[in-house]
C-alpha positions as protocol buffer text, in pm:
chain_id: "A"
residue {
  index: 1
  type: UNK
  ca { x: 704 y: 922 z: 2789 }
}
residue {
  index: 2
  type: UNK
  ca { x: 413 y: 696 z: 2883 }
}
residue {
  index: 3
  type: UNK
  ca { x: 585 y: 357 z: 2919 }
}
residue {
  index: 4
  type: UNK
  ca { x: 266 y: 165 z: 2993 }
}
residue {
  index: 5
  type: UNK
  ca { x: 79 y: 307 z: 2694 }
}
residue {
  index: 6
  type: UNK
  ca { x: 377 y: 249 z: 2466 }
}
residue {
  index: 7
  type: UNK
  ca { x: 417 y: -112 z: 2579 }
}
residue {
  index: 8
  type: UNK
  ca { x: 49 y: -187 z: 2539 }
}
residue {
  index: 9
  type: UNK
  ca { x: 26 y: -20 z: 2198 }
}
residue {
  index: 10
  type: UNK
  ca { x: 328 y: -206 z: 2061 }
}
residue {
  index: 11
  type: UNK
  ca { x: 198 y: -540 z: 2188 }
}
residue {
  index: 12
  type: UNK
  ca { x: -152 y: -490 z: 2048 }
}
residue {
  index: 13
  type: UNK
  ca { x: -26 y: -379 z: 1708 }
}
residue {
  index: 14
  type: UNK
  ca { x: 215 y: -675 z: 1697 }
}
residue {
  index: 15
  type: UNK
  ca { x: -64 y: -919 z: 1781 }
}
residue {
  index: 16
  type: UNK
  ca { x: -291 y: -766 z: 1516 }
}
residue {
  index: 17
  type: UNK
  ca { x: -48 y: -849 z: 1235 }
}
residue {
  index: 18
  type: UNK
  ca { x: -11 y: -1185 z: 1064 }
}
residue {
  index: 19
  type: UNK
  ca { x: 315 y: -1303 z: 905 }
}
residue {
  index: 20
  type: UNK
  ca { x: 167 y: -1277 z: 556 }
}
residue {
  index: 21
  type: UNK
  ca { x: 84 y: -910 z: 627 }
}
residue {
  index: 22
  type: UNK
  ca { x: 456 y: -830 z: 632 }
}
residue {
  index: 23
  type: UNK
  ca { x: 582 y: -1078 z: 375 }
}
residue {
  index: 24
  type: UNK
  ca { x: 691 y: -1351 z: 620 }
}
residue {
  index: 25
  type: UNK
  ca { x: 614 y: -1724 z: 580 }
}
residue {
  index: 26
  type: UNK
  ca { x: 328 y: -1845 z: 797 }
}
residue {
  index: 27
  type: UNK
  ca { x: 487 y: -2169 z: 916 }
}
residue {
  index: 28
  type: UNK
  ca { x: 315 y: -2484 z: 1034 }
}
residue {
  index: 29
  type: UNK
  ca { x: 303 y: -2413 z: 1409 }
}
residue {
  index: 30
  type: UNK
  ca { x: 263 y: -2069 z: 1565 }
}
residue {
  index: 31
  type: UNK
  ca { x: 174 y: -2046 z: 1932 }
}
residue {
  index: 32
  type: UNK
  ca { x: 209 y: -1667 z: 1933 }
}
residue {
  index: 33
  type: UNK
  ca { x: -89 y: -1462 z: 1822 }
}
residue {
  index: 34
  type: UNK
  ca { x: 20 y: -1228 z: 1545 }
}
residue {
  index: 35
  type: UNK
  ca { x: 391 y: -1163 z: 1499 }
}
residue {
  index: 36
  type: UNK
  ca { x: 665 y: -1278 z: 1733 }
}
residue {
  index: 37
  type: UNK
  ca { x: 876 y: -1016 z: 1908 }
}
residue {
  index: 38
  type: UNK
  ca { x: 1186 y: -1125 z: 1723 }
}
residue {
  index: 39
  type: UNK
  ca { x: 1003 y: -1082 z: 1392 }
}
residue {
  index: 40
  type: UNK
  ca { x: 907 y: -724 z: 1472 }
}
residue {
  index: 41
  type: UNK
  ca { x: 1263 y: -654 z: 1589 }
}
residue {
  index: 42
  type: UNK
  ca { x: 1404 y: -792 z: 1265 }
}
residue {
  index: 43
  type: UNK
  ca { x: 1164 y: -586 z: 1053 }
}
residue {
  index: 44
  type: UNK
  ca { x: 1255 y: -274 z: 1254 }
}
residue {
  index: 45
  type: UNK
  ca { x: 1631 y: -350 z: 1235 }
}
residue {
  index: 46
  type: UNK
  ca { x: 1680 y: -355 z: 1612 }
}
residue {
  index: 47
  type: UNK
  ca { x: 1774 y: -619 z: 1867 }
}
residue {
  index: 48
  type: UNK
  ca { x: 1506 y: -849 z: 2006 }
}
residue {
  index: 49
  type: UNK
  ca { x: 1620 y: -758 z: 2357 }
}
residue {
  index: 50
  type: UNK
  ca { x: 1568 y: -386 z: 2291 }
}
residue {
  index: 51
  type: UNK
  ca { x: 1218 y: -441 z: 2151 }
}
residue {
  index: 52
  type: UNK
  ca { x: 1126 y: -681 z: 2434 }
}
residue {
  index: 53
  type: UNK
  ca { x: 1224 y: -424 z: 2695 }
}
residue {
  index: 54
  type: UNK
  ca { x: 993 y: -169 z: 2530 }
}
residue {
  index: 55
  type: UNK
  ca { x: 700 y: -410 z: 2554 }
}
residue {
  index: 56
  type: UNK
  ca { x: 790 y: -482 z: 2916 }
}
residue {
  index: 57
  type: UNK
  ca { x: 806 y: -112 z: 3013 }
}
residue {
  index: 58
  type: UNK
  ca { x: 1179 y: -143 z: 3084 }
}
residue {
  index: 59
  type: UNK
  ca { x: 1335 y: 17 z: 2779 }
}
residue {
  index: 60
  type: UNK
  ca { x: 1486 y: 364 z: 2733 }
}
residue {
  index: 61
  type: UNK
  ca { x: 1302 y: 634 z: 2547 }
}
residue {
  index: 62
  type: UNK
  ca { x: 1316 y: 539 z: 2178 }
}
residue {
  index: 63
  type: UNK
  ca { x: 1472 y: 789 z: 1941 }
}
residue {
  index: 64
  type: UNK
  ca { x: 1270 y: 930 z: 1653 }
}
residue {
  index: 65
  type: UNK
  ca { x: 1469 y: 706 z: 1419 }
}
residue {
  index: 66
  type: UNK
  ca { x: 1372 y: 399 z: 1623 }
}
residue {
  index: 67
  type: UNK
  ca { x: 1008 y: 506 z: 1623 }
}
residue {
  index: 68
  type: UNK
  ca { x: 1014 y: 548 z: 1246 }
}
residue {
  index: 69
  type: UNK
  ca { x: 1150 y: 194 z: 1214 }
}
residue {
  index: 70
  type: UNK
  ca { x: 883 y: 58 z: 1447 }
}
residue {
  index: 71
  type: UNK
  ca { x: 608 y: 240 z: 1260 }
}
residue {
  index: 72
  type: UNK
  ca { x: 726 y: 85 z: 936 }
}
residue {
  index: 73
  type: UNK
  ca { x: 763 y: -263 z: 1085 }
}
residue {
  index: 74
  type: UNK
  ca { x: 416 y: -255 z: 1242 }
}
residue {
  index: 75
  type: UNK
  ca { x: 256 y: -108 z: 927 }
}
residue {
  index: 76
  type: UNK
  ca { x: 110 y: 187 z: 1119 }
}
residue {
  index: 77
  type: UNK
  ca { x: -122 y: 435 z: 955 }
}
residue {
  index: 78
  type: UNK
  ca { x: -42 y: 806 z: 971 }
}
residue {
  index: 79
  type: UNK
  ca { x: -268 y: 857 z: 1277 }
}
residue {
  index: 80
  type: UNK
  ca { x: -122 y: 552 z: 1452 }
}
residue {
  index: 81
  type: UNK
  ca { x: 230 y: 677 z: 1385 }
}
residue {
  index: 82
  type: UNK
  ca { x: 145 y: 1018 z: 1532 }
}
residue {
  index: 83
  type: UNK
  ca { x: 8 y: 847 z: 1844 }
}
residue {
  index: 84
  type: UNK
  ca { x: 322 y: 632 z: 1873 }
}
residue {
  index: 85
  type: UNK
  ca { x: 545 y: 939 z: 1872 }
}
residue {
  index: 86
  type: UNK
  ca { x: 335 y: 1119 z: 2132 }
}
residue {
  index: 87
  type: UNK
  ca { x: 322 y: 836 z: 2386 }
}
residue {
  index: 88
  type: UNK
  ca { x: 698 y: 790 z: 2339 }
}
residue {
  index: 89
  type: UNK
  ca { x: 753 y: 1152 z: 2441 }
}
residue {
  index: 90
  type: UNK
  ca { x: 830 y: 1306 z: 2102 }
}
residue {
  index: 91
  type: UNK
  ca { x: 655 y: 1574 z: 1901 }
}
residue {
  index: 92
  type: UNK
  ca { x: 413 y: 1447 z: 1640 }
}
residue {
  index: 93
  type: UNK
  ca { x: 591 y: 1393 z: 1307 }
}
residue {
  index: 94
  type: UNK
  ca { x: 542 y: 1612 z: 1005 }
}
residue {
  index: 95
  type: UNK
  ca { x: 260 y: 1520 z: 765 }
}
residue {
  index: 96
  type: UNK
  ca { x: 304 y: 1203 z: 564 }
}
residue {
  index: 97
  type: UNK
  ca { x: 372 y: 1384 z: 235 }
}
residue {
  index: 98
  type: UNK
  ca { x: 693 y: 1533 z: 376 }
}
residue {
  index: 99
  type: UNK
  ca { x: 810 y: 1244 z: 591 }
}
residue {
  index: 100
  type: UNK
  ca { x: 1001 y: 919 z: 543 }
}
residue {
  index: 101
  type: UNK
  ca { x: 708 y: 714 z: 677 }
}
residue {
  index: 102
  type: UNK
  ca { x: 616 y: 464 z: 406 }
}
residue {
  index: 103
  type: UNK
  ca { x: 250 y: 445 z: 309 }
}
residue {
  index: 104
  type: UNK
  ca { x: 113 y: 113 z: 447 }
}
residue {
  index: 105
  type: UNK
  ca { x: -63 y: 33 z: 118 }
}
residue {
  index: 106
  type: UNK
  ca { x: 265 y: 47 z: -72 }
}
residue {
  index: 107
  type: UNK
  ca { x: 439 y: -163 z: 193 }
}
residue {
  index: 108
  type: UNK
  ca { x: 175 y: -434 z: 162 }
}
residue {
  index: 109
  type: UNK
  ca { x: 243 y: -460 z: -209 }
}
residue {
  index: 110
  type: UNK
  ca { x: 620 y: -448 z: -161 }
}
residue {
  index: 111
  type: UNK
  ca { x: 603 y: -730 z: 94 }
}
residue {
  index: 112
  type: UNK
  ca { x: 467 y: -961 z: -175 }
}
residue {
  index: 113
  type: UNK
  ca { x: 734 y: -884 z: -433 }
}
residue {
  index: 114
  type: UNK
  ca { x: 1022 y: -1119 z: -367 }
}
residue {
  index: 115
  type: UNK
  ca { x: 1135 y: -1226 z: -714 }
}
residue {
  index: 116
  type: UNK
  ca { x: 1180 y: -886 z: -878 }
}
residue {
  index: 117
  type: UNK
  ca { x: 1340 y: -555 z: -775 }
}
residue {
  index: 118
  type: UNK
  ca { x: 1100 y: -315 z: -604 }
}
residue {
  index: 119
  type: UNK
  ca { x: 1144 y: -4 z: -392 }
}
residue {
  index: 120
  type: UNK
  ca { x: 943 y: 284 z: -248 }
}
residue {
  index: 121
  type: UNK
  ca { x: 1064 y: 635 z: -335 }
}
residue {
  index: 122
  type: UNK
  ca { x: 967 y: 976 z: -203 }
}
residue {
  index: 123
  type: UNK
  ca { x: 881 y: 1248 z: -453 }
}
residue {
  index: 124
  type: UNK
  ca { x: 1237 y: 1375 z: -404 }
}
residue {
  index: 125
  type: UNK
  ca { x: 1382 y: 1046 z: -523 }
}
residue {
  index: 126
  type: UNK
  ca { x: 1475 y: 921 z: -175 }
}
residue {
  index: 127
  type: UNK
  ca { x: 1469 y: 544 z: -129 }
}
residue {
  index: 128
  type: UNK
  ca { x: 1243 y: 486 z: 172 }
}
residue {
  index: 129
  type: UNK
  ca { x: 1254 y: 108 z: 161 }
}
residue {
  index: 130
  type: UNK
  ca { x: 1379 y: -150 z: -91 }
}
residue {
  index: 131
  type: UNK
  ca { x: 1355 y: -525 z: -117 }
}
residue {
  index: 132
  type: UNK
  ca { x: 1652 y: -761 z: -140 }
}
residue {
  index: 133
  type: UNK
  ca { x: 1641 y: -772 z: -521 }
}
residue {
  index: 134
  type: UNK
  ca { x: 1642 y: -392 z: -551 }
}
residue {
  index: 135
  type: UNK
  ca { x: 1944 y: -369 z: -320 }
}
residue {
  index: 136
  type: UNK
  ca { x: 2125 y: -630 z: -529 }
}
residue {
  index: 137
  type: UNK
  ca { x: 2045 y: -447 z: -852 }
}
residue {
  index: 138
  type: UNK
  ca { x: 2085 y: -84 z: -745 }
}
residue {
  index: 139
  type: UNK
  ca { x: 2296 y: -106 z: -429 }
}
residue {
  index: 140
  type: UNK
  ca { x: 2197 y: -56 z: -67 }
}
residue {
  index: 141
  type: UNK
  ca { x: 2058 y: 298 z: -38 }
}
residue {
  index: 142
  type: UNK
  ca { x: 2038 y: 303 z: 342 }
}
residue {
  index: 143
  type: UNK
  ca { x: 2383 y: 458 z: 384 }
}
residue {
  index: 144
  type: UNK
  ca { x: 2301 y: 790 z: 217 }
}
residue {
  index: 145
  type: UNK
  ca { x: 2243 y: 1092 z: 441 }
}
residue {
  index: 146
  type: UNK
  ca { x: 2137 y: 1453 z: 400 }
}
residue {
  index: 147
  type: UNK
  ca { x: 2069 y: 1577 z: 49 }
}
residue {
  index: 148
  type: UNK
  ca { x: 2252 y: 1272 z: -88 }
}
residue {
  index: 149
  type: UNK
  ca { x: 1950 y: 1061 z: 8 }
}
residue {
  index: 150
  type: UNK
  ca { x: 1789 y: 1208 z: -304 }
}
residue {
  index: 151
  type: UNK
  ca { x: 1874 y: 1029 z: -628 }
}
residue {
  index: 152
  type: UNK
  ca { x: 1822 y: 1362 z: -805 }
}
residue {
  index: 153
  type: UNK
  ca { x: 2095 y: 1523 z: -598 }
}
residue {
  index: 154
  type: UNK
  ca { x: 2334 y: 1234 z: -649 }
}
residue {
  index: 155
  type: UNK
  ca { x: 2268 y: 1229 z: -1023 }
}
residue {
  index: 156
  type: UNK
  ca { x: 2393 y: 1586 z: -1065 }
}
residue {
  index: 157
  type: UNK
  ca { x: 2674 y: 1582 z: -806 }
}
residue {
  index: 158
  type: UNK
  ca { x: 2822 y: 1231 z: -811 }
}
residue {
  index: 159
  type: UNK
  ca { x: 2958 y: 1108 z: -1147 }
}
residue {
  index: 160
  type: UNK
  ca { x: 2953 y: 747 z: -1023 }
}
residue {
  index: 161
  type: UNK
  ca { x: 2574 y: 763 z: -1006 }
}
residue {
  index: 162
  type: UNK
  ca { x: 2555 y: 777 z: -1386 }
}
residue {
  index: 163
  type: UNK
  ca { x: 2754 y: 460 z: -1440 }
}
residue {
  index: 164
  type: UNK
  ca { x: 2436 y: 255 z: -1402 }
}
residue {
  index: 165
  type: UNK
  ca { x: 2299 y: 401 z: -1726 }
}
residue {
  index: 166
  type: UNK
  ca { x: 2431 y: 368 z: -2082 }
}
residue {
  index: 167
  type: UNK
  ca { x: 2600 y: 688 z: -2195 }
}
residue {
  index: 168
  type: UNK
  ca { x: 2346 y: 744 z: -2471 }
}
residue {
  index: 169
  type: UNK
  ca { x: 2060 y: 743 z: -2218 }
}
residue {
  index: 170
  type: UNK
  ca { x: 2206 y: 981 z: -1962 }
}
residue {
  index: 171
  type: UNK
  ca { x: 2073 y: 1303 z: -2116 }
}
residue {
  index: 172
  type: UNK
  ca { x: 1719 y: 1163 z: -2112 }
}
residue {
  index: 173
  type: UNK
  ca { x: 1764 y: 1054 z: -1753 }
}
residue {
  index: 174
  type: UNK
  ca { x: 1885 y: 1403 z: -1657 }
}
residue {
  index: 175
  type: UNK
  ca { x: 1573 y: 1560 z: -1806 }
}
residue {
  index: 176
  type: UNK
  ca { x: 1351 y: 1305 z: -1634 }
}
residue {
  index: 177
  type: UNK
  ca { x: 1513 y: 1370 z: -1295 }
}
residue {
  index: 178
  type: UNK
  ca { x: 1458 y: 1744 z: -1326 }
}
residue {
  index: 179
  type: UNK
  ca { x: 1102 y: 1705 z: -1454 }
}
residue {
  index: 180
  type: UNK
  ca { x: 1014 y: 1481 z: -1161 }
}
residue {
  index: 181
  type: UNK
  ca { x: 1167 y: 1726 z: -913 }
}
residue {
  index: 182
  type: UNK
  ca { x: 973 y: 2014 z: -1065 }
}
residue {
  index: 183
  type: UNK
  ca { x: 649 y: 1820 z: -1013 }
}
residue {
  index: 184
  type: UNK
  ca { x: 742 y: 1773 z: -645 }
}
residue {
  index: 185
  type: UNK
  ca { x: 844 y: 2139 z: -617 }
}
residue {
  index: 186
  type: UNK
  ca { x: 508 y: 2244 z: -755 }
}
residue {
  index: 187
  type: UNK
  ca { x: 323 y: 2037 z: -494 }
}
residue {
  index: 188
  type: UNK
  ca { x: 542 y: 2125 z: -195 }
}
residue {
  index: 189
  type: UNK
  ca { x: 635 y: 2485 z: -270 }
}
residue {
  index: 190
  type: UNK
  ca { x: 962 y: 2685 z: -265 }
}
residue {
  index: 191
  type: UNK
  ca { x: 999 y: 2682 z: 115 }
}
residue {
  index: 192
  type: UNK
  ca { x: 991 y: 2301 z: 134 }
}
residue {
  index: 193
  type: UNK
  ca { x: 1275 y: 2047 z: 120 }
}
residue {
  index: 194
  type: UNK
  ca { x: 1210 y: 2034 z: -254 }
}
residue {
  index: 195
  type: UNK
  ca { x: 1287 y: 2405 z: -270 }
}
residue {
  index: 196
  type: UNK
  ca { x: 1608 y: 2357 z: -73 }
}
residue {
  index: 197
  type: UNK
  ca { x: 1713 y: 2078 z: -308 }
}
residue {
  index: 198
  type: UNK
  ca { x: 1646 y: 2294 z: -614 }
}
residue {
  index: 199
  type: UNK
  ca { x: 1839 y: 2594 z: -482 }
}
residue {
  index: 200
  type: UNK
  ca { x: 2135 y: 2377 z: -385 }
}
residue {
  index: 201
  type: UNK
  ca { x: 2150 y: 2204 z: -722 }
}
residue {
  index: 202
  type: UNK
  ca { x: 2122 y: 2534 z: -908 }
}
residue {
  index: 203
  type: UNK
  ca { x: 2445 y: 2638 z: -735 }
}
residue {
  index: 204
  type: UNK
  ca { x: 2629 y: 2306 z: -765 }
}
residue {
  index: 205
  type: UNK
  ca { x: 2535 y: 2193 z: -1118 }
}
residue {
  index: 206
  type: UNK
  ca { x: 2526 y: 2402 z: -1434 }
}
residue {
  index: 207
  type: UNK
  ca { x: 2352 y: 2117 z: -1613 }
}
residue {
  index: 208
  type: UNK
  ca { x: 2074 y: 2114 z: -1355 }
}
residue {
  index: 209
  type: UNK
  ca { x: 2036 y: 2492 z: -1367 }
}
residue {
  index: 210
  type: UNK
  ca { x: 1999 y: 2486 z: -1745 }
}
residue {
  index: 211
  type: UNK
  ca { x: 1745 y: 2203 z: -1740 }
}
residue {
  index: 212
  type: UNK
  ca { x: 1548 y: 2367 z: -1458 }
}
residue {
  index: 213
  type: UNK
  ca { x: 1493 y: 2674 z: -1675 }
}
residue {
  index: 214
  type: UNK
  ca { x: 1310 y: 2460 z: -1933 }
}
residue {
  index: 215
  type: UNK
  ca { x: 1017 y: 2417 z: -1692 }
}
residue {
  index: 216
  type: UNK
  ca { x: 953 y: 2057 z: -1794 }
}
residue {
  index: 217
  type: UNK
  ca { x: 716 y: 1877 z: -1556 }
}
residue {
  index: 218
  type: UNK
  ca { x: 650 y: 1502 z: -1553 }
}
residue {
  index: 219
  type: UNK
  ca { x: 584 y: 1203 z: -1333 }
}
residue {
  index: 220
  type: UNK
  ca { x: 663 y: 883 z: -1521 }
}
residue {
  index: 221
  type: UNK
  ca { x: 411 y: 605 z: -1470 }
}
residue {
  index: 222
  type: UNK
  ca { x: 600 y: 353 z: -1683 }
}
residue {
  index: 223
  type: UNK
  ca { x: 929 y: 336 z: -1864 }
}
residue {
  index: 224
  type: UNK
  ca { x: 1165 y: 100 z: -2041 }
}
residue {
  index: 225
  type: UNK
  ca { x: 1531 y: 134 z: -1958 }
}
residue {
  index: 226
  type: UNK
  ca { x: 1866 y: -38 z: -1956 }
}
residue {
  index: 227
  type: UNK
  ca { x: 2057 y: -52 z: -1629 }
}
residue {
  index: 228
  type: UNK
  ca { x: 2422 y: -151 z: -1615 }
}
residue {
  index: 229
  type: UNK
  ca { x: 2505 y: -385 z: -1331 }
}
residue {
  index: 230
  type: UNK
  ca { x: 2873 y: -386 z: -1225 }
}
residue {
  index: 231
  type: UNK
  ca { x: 2902 y: -763 z: -1276 }
}
residue {
  index: 232
  type: UNK
  ca { x: 2608 y: -873 z: -1490 }
}
residue {
  index: 233
  type: UNK
  ca { x: 2637 y: -589 z: -1740 }
}
residue {
  index: 234
  type: UNK
  ca { x: 2340 y: -429 z: -1921 }
}
residue {
  index: 235
  type: UNK
  ca { x: 1995 y: -542 z: -1808 }
}
residue {
  index: 236
  type: UNK
  ca { x: 1687 y: -431 z: -2005 }
}
residue {
  index: 237
  type: UNK
  ca { x: 1394 y: -372 z: -1771 }
}
residue {
  index: 238
  type: UNK
  ca { x: 1040 y: -241 z: -1771 }
}
residue {
  index: 239
  type: UNK
  ca { x: 964 y: 6 z: -1490 }
}
residue {
  index: 240
  type: UNK
  ca { x: 613 y: 43 z: -1353 }
}
residue {
  index: 241
  type: UNK
  ca { x: 524 y: 305 z: -1090 }
}
residue {
  index: 242
  type: UNK
  ca { x: 236 y: 302 z: -844 }
}
residue {
  index: 243
  type: UNK
  ca { x: 170 y: 636 z: -671 }
}
residue {
  index: 244
  type: UNK
  ca { x: -1 y: 717 z: -341 }
}
residue {
  index: 245
  type: UNK
  ca { x: -310 y: 932 z: -368 }
}
residue {
  index: 246
  type: UNK
  ca { x: -121 y: 1250 z: -273 }
}
residue {
  index: 247
  type: UNK
  ca { x: 160 y: 1168 z: -520 }
}
residue {
  index: 248
  type: UNK
  ca { x: 419 y: 1190 z: -241 }
}
residue {
  index: 249
  type: UNK
  ca { x: 546 y: 831 z: -267 }
}
residue {
  index: 250
  type: UNK
  ca { x: 598 y: 583 z: -547 }
}
residue {
  index: 251
  type: UNK
  ca { x: 633 y: 208 z: -554 }
}
residue {
  index: 252
  type: UNK
  ca { x: 870 y: 133 z: -842 }
}
residue {
  index: 253
  type: UNK
  ca { x: 872 y: -224 z: -974 }
}
residue {
  index: 254
  type: UNK
  ca { x: 1134 y: -340 z: -1224 }
}
residue {
  index: 255
  type: UNK
  ca { x: 1056 y: -646 z: -1435 }
}
residue {
  index: 256
  type: UNK
  ca { x: 1165 y: -819 z: -1754 }
}
residue {
  index: 257
  type: UNK
  ca { x: 949 y: -1029 z: -1992 }
}
residue {
  index: 258
  type: UNK
  ca { x: 992 y: -1407 z: -1952 }
}
residue {
  index: 259
  type: UNK
  ca { x: 1244 y: -1580 z: -2178 }
}
residue {
  index: 260
  type: UNK
  ca { x: 1444 y: -1262 z: -2235 }
}
residue {
  index: 261
  type: UNK
  ca { x: 1805 y: -1194 z: -2144 }
}
residue {
  index: 262
  type: UNK
  ca { x: 1692 y: -939 z: -1888 }
}
residue {
  index: 263
  type: UNK
  ca { x: 1469 y: -1198 z: -1721 }
}
residue {
  index: 264
  type: UNK
  ca { x: 1755 y: -1448 z: -1703 }
}
residue {
  index: 265
  type: UNK
  ca { x: 1986 y: -1188 z: -1549 }
}
residue {
  index: 266
  type: UNK
  ca { x: 1726 y: -1106 z: -1283 }
}
residue {
  index: 267
  type: UNK
  ca { x: 1703 y: -1476 z: -1200 }
}
residue {
  index: 268
  type: UNK
  ca { x: 2081 y: -1489 z: -1165 }
}
residue {
  index: 269
  type: UNK
  ca { x: 2071 y: -1180 z: -946 }
}
residue {
  index: 270
  type: UNK
  ca { x: 1816 y: -1349 z: -720 }
}
residue {
  index: 271
  type: UNK
  ca { x: 2049 y: -1646 z: -674 }
}
residue {
  index: 272
  type: UNK
  ca { x: 2368 y: -1447 z: -617 }
}
residue {
  index: 273
  type: UNK
  ca { x: 2207 y: -1176 z: -403 }
}
residue {
  index: 274
  type: UNK
  ca { x: 2365 y: -861 z: -265 }
}
residue {
  index: 275
  type: UNK
  ca { x: 2683 y: -1001 z: -110 }
}
residue {
  index: 276
  type: UNK
  ca { x: 2872 y: -1053 z: -436 }
}
residue {
  index: 277
  type: UNK
  ca { x: 2813 y: -695 z: -547 }
}
residue {
  index: 278
  type: UNK
  ca { x: 2855 y: -487 z: -234 }
}
residue {
  index: 279
  type: UNK
  ca { x: 3214 y: -383 z: -308 }
}
residue {
  index: 280
  type: UNK
  ca { x: 3133 y: -279 z: -665 }
}
residue {
  index: 281
  type: UNK
  ca { x: 2829 y: -71 z: -574 }
}
residue {
  index: 282
  type: UNK
  ca { x: 2988 y: 224 z: -399 }
}
């Protein structure tokens, strides 16, 4: 671990960012160039003291999980992220298409979406990052681990996952989940994590195994759906997807037309936030 290089790199990347680059208010007076240390720490979900010690060459070696959080908070490119891992004494991460590192371009868009649910998904249906509105609508996805990080896996193994959709729409959603996974499987190959997910689901779900044999392939760019919130009830939403160039990640934005019931329910959700619904989500 090169403590001096790590400290200097973190400081320079922090100073190169402006609050508006990460979705923070600018404020009237800012003596600090770029972001403050406490702002980076908050974005990376770590203590300010821990982050400060890294910049002062006094901290312990960061774990790979900590480095991933820092890379996301500092909006690092793939090359910058690789460099961060190396100077911190870890092996370079796997390529972006197979990693949880969120594409900076998608993060920049997500940072500016505060009044409507938005989240970034991997091609395996893993929630990589979500805004406050998405957590309030869909539940906090950060607690899932292993294969359960994939919404596809949860859809076919956890009956509670289907409660967010009207019963009459669940068959269509099943087909869509499988079609999306097949597209990812085609890009990644049978020896990838997509292949592992497919083989596991073929053993655990007869429904999945039957749908997989249909060989349907699709990546949905837009959709109209009804989601059932545990307290607000059905909410009709339009879903728009923005893909990275390599199709490995998707920014999903959920909106409702103004002056509709769905729009009013989203406004209510924005006021009430996540706290009211945490118990009902999982």
